[in-house]
C-alpha positions as CSV (number, residue, x, y, z in Angstrom):
1,M,-231.0,59.2,-48.3
2,T,-229.9,56.1,-46.4
3,K,-226.2,55.6,-45.9
4,A,-224.2,52.5,-45.1
5,D,-223.5,53.9,-41.6
6,D,-227.3,54.1,-40.9
7,F,-227.3,50.3,-40.6
8,P,-226.0,48.7,-37.4
9,T,-222.4,47.6,-37.3
10,T,-220.5,45.1,-35.2
11,D,-216.9,44.1,-34.8
12,D,-218.1,41.0,-32.9
13,K,-217.6,38.1,-35.3
14,T,-219.7,35.8,-33.3
15,E,-222.6,38.3,-33.3
16,R,-222.2,38.8,-37.0
17,E,-222.0,35.1,-37.9
18,E,-224.3,33.5,-35.2
19,G,-226.4,36.4,-33.8
20,T,-229.7,38.0,-34.9
21,L,-228.3,41.6,-35.6
22,F,-228.5,42.5,-39.3
23,A,-225.3,44.4,-39.8
24,P,-224.6,44.4,-43.6
25,Q,-220.9,44.6,-44.5
26,F,-220.8,47.1,-47.4
27,D,-217.6,47.1,-49.5
28,S,-215.3,50.1,-49.9
29,H,-217.6,51.5,-52.5
30,G,-220.6,51.2,-50.2
31,L,-222.1,48.3,-52.1
32,L,-223.4,44.8,-51.3
33,P,-223.4,42.1,-54.0
34,V,-226.9,40.5,-54.5
35,I,-227.7,37.1,-56.0
36,V,-231.3,36.9,-57.2
37,T,-233.1,33.6,-57.8
38,S,-236.7,32.7,-58.8
39,A,-238.8,31.8,-55.8
40,K,-240.8,29.6,-58.2
41,T,-238.0,27.6,-59.9
42,G,-234.9,28.3,-57.9
43,D,-233.1,29.4,-61.1
44,V,-230.5,32.2,-60.8
45,L,-232.0,35.3,-62.5
46,M,-229.4,37.9,-62.0
47,F,-226.5,39.4,-60.0
48,A,-226.6,43.0,-59.0
49,Y,-225.5,45.5,-56.3
50,M,-227.3,47.4,-53.6
51,N,-226.1,50.4,-51.8
52,A,-227.6,51.3,-48.4
53,E,-230.5,53.2,-49.9
54,A,-231.4,50.4,-52.3
55,L,-231.3,47.9,-49.4
56,A,-233.4,50.1,-47.2
57,R,-236.0,50.6,-49.9
58,S,-236.1,46.9,-50.7
59,I,-236.7,46.1,-47.1
60,E,-239.3,48.8,-46.7
61,T,-241.3,48.1,-49.9
62,G,-240.7,44.4,-50.5
63,E,-239.7,45.2,-54.1
64,A,-236.1,44.9,-55.3
65,H,-234.2,48.1,-55.7
66,Y,-230.5,48.2,-56.9
67,W,-227.6,50.5,-57.5
68,S,-226.5,50.8,-61.1
69,R,-222.7,51.1,-61.2
70,S,-222.7,52.1,-64.8
71,R,-225.4,54.8,-64.5
72,E,-224.5,55.6,-60.9
73,A,-228.1,55.7,-60.0
74,L,-230.7,53.9,-57.8
75,W,-233.3,51.9,-59.7
76,R,-236.3,49.8,-58.9
77,K,-236.3,46.6,-61.0
78,G,-239.1,46.8,-63.5
79,E,-239.6,50.6,-63.4
80,T,-239.1,50.8,-67.1
81,S,-239.8,47.2,-68.3
82,G,-242.7,46.3,-66.0
83,N,-240.7,43.2,-65.0
84,A,-240.6,44.0,-61.3
85,Q,-239.3,41.7,-58.5
86,R,-241.4,41.1,-55.4
87,I,-239.1,39.8,-52.7
88,V,-240.3,36.6,-51.1
89,E,-237.3,36.1,-48.9
90,M,-234.0,38.0,-48.3
91,R,-231.0,36.2,-46.8
92,T,-227.5,37.3,-45.9
93,D,-224.5,35.0,-45.9
94,C,-222.4,34.1,-42.8
95,D,-220.4,37.3,-42.7
96,Q,-223.2,39.5,-44.0
97,D,-221.3,40.7,-47.1
98,V,-223.6,39.1,-49.7
99,L,-227.4,39.1,-50.1
100,W,-229.6,36.4,-51.7
101,L,-233.0,37.4,-52.8
102,K,-235.8,34.9,-53.7
103,V,-238.2,36.8,-55.9
104,E,-241.5,36.5,-57.8
105,M,-241.4,38.2,-61.2
106,T,-244.1,40.3,-62.7
107,G,-244.7,41.3,-66.3
108,A,-243.0,39.1,-68.9
109,E,-241.1,37.5,-66.0
110,A,-237.8,38.5,-67.6
111,S,-234.9,39.7,-65.4
112,C,-232.4,40.5,-68.0
113,H,-232.2,43.8,-69.9
114,T,-231.8,41.7,-73.1
115,G,-235.4,40.4,-72.7
116,R,-234.5,37.0,-71.3
117,K,-235.7,35.3,-68.1
118,S,-232.2,35.2,-66.6
119,C,-229.0,37.1,-67.2
120,F,-227.3,33.7,-67.2
121,Y,-228.4,32.5,-70.7
122,R,-225.0,31.3,-72.0
123,A,-223.0,28.4,-70.9
124,I,-219.2,28.1,-70.9
125,P,-218.2,24.7,-72.3
126,L,-215.8,22.8,-69.9
127,K,-212.8,20.8,-70.9
128,Q,-212.6,22.4,-74.4
129,G,-209.8,24.8,-73.8
130,L,-209.9,28.5,-73.5
131,S,-211.0,29.1,-77.1
132,G,-214.4,27.4,-76.7
133,S,-217.5,29.3,-77.8
134,L,-220.3,30.2,-75.5
135,V,-223.4,28.1,-75.9
136,F,-226.8,29.7,-75.7
137,V,-229.2,28.1,-73.2
138,E,-232.7,29.3,-72.3
139,A,-232.0,32.2,-74.7
140,E,-235.6,32.9,-75.8
141,R,-236.5,36.5,-75.3
142,Q,-239.6,37.3,-73.3
143,F,-239.7,40.9,-74.6
144,D,-238.0,43.1,-77.2
145,P,-235.5,45.3,-75.4
146,E,-235.5,48.0,-78.1
147,A,-239.3,48.4,-77.8
148,V,-239.1,48.6,-74.0
149,Y,-236.0,50.6,-73.5
150,G,-235.9,52.6,-76.8
151,H,-232.4,51.5,-77.7
152,A,-230.8,48.8,-79.8
153,D,-227.9,48.1,-77.4
154,A,-229.0,44.5,-76.8
155,A,-228.2,42.0,-79.5
156,K,-231.2,40.8,-81.6
157,G,-232.3,37.3,-81.0
158,T,-235.3,35.0,-80.8
159,L,-238.4,36.6,-79.3
160,K,-241.0,34.5,-77.5
161,S,-244.1,34.2,-79.8
162,S,-247.2,35.6,-78.1
């Protein structure tokens, strides 16, 4: 099992920000936030976390692996749904405490456990006060989460017609 301290570290800010040493800065829980976008469209698909093992497996396999905080378990995206993420490019930010993955989707090309392409399928209306209702955008489901995951935790909605 890969641990955060298996990755190189540096206290040299210049090396971390301007150098070529990949020295990920895991948080106090041993996690790195990850922003995932579509390599095809540039759309934001999801936000997740990686621990050291998920990061190492993602680098080694080219497929996205994450750490589930709710299940406290490592998981490969698509292992249940078939909607895997092949990493096209992985970037780190200036101080190496956030990752950005550009991915190609497989299967129904849905990243969200609710069956949608993106986890960001609702917009927050601006300048309407704090009581404004969320607005559904790009909310069409690509698959039925109950059929795929065997539970009805996700709200029912419009399924893409085949």
